[in-house]
Phi, psi and omega in degrees: 000136178280170179296134180274153172294141180232161172216132175269117177258125183218163178209146174270140178233130181274067179202145181308136185302327182292325178292316179296315179299314181302319180285308188292333185278351180273116182306325181291344177270344186301325178299341179284339184221338181258096189299334177293343179245025186298335180284350179099166180238140177243130182288139177220088185067233179277352183255170174233142183252132179235138174258130182211189183294338178264011180099204181275132178238145176254129184240130176239122183263151171299148177298155175307141184208172180261015184248359180078020183269122177238036179300149179206148177252127178253123178251116180277162182306325181287355178101348179296130177253128181242120178272125181244116178264118181231124185229143172247119186239131179301143176212093184062231178276354180244211181202167171249136174247124186233131178240125177270112181265127178257135174276109184287155178305135179086353181280129178284165177300322179294319178295320179296317178296319179294320178297318178298316179297322179297315179297317180297322176299317179297316179295326176294321176297317177299316178301313180300318179294321185281335182261014178302000000 
């Protein structure tokens, strides 16, 4: 497979990065801000199970860390594995939240743009929750 087109979707949040990371990295909090996981996640060993429009997905998160890394691999029922890089990076008294979006094989430009807009909406929801 050749290198996929990528887009970094990011947002600044006026809250200490450690607070944002602590909230955002907990799978049980994701339904509050990550709309693709709005139905919730159920733990199954080291993985989390999500029910969505594409069926049942298995999600494996990076272990808790001091680097702000919330990377996760989503395995869809059809077997497709999607690596999602999500980072919380200090920026002064606040932070940057960055999601690396990959344009998957067969995805149209319009689908990629819609996916990017979806990620930005989710990050905006996280910002709204963190800046209350």
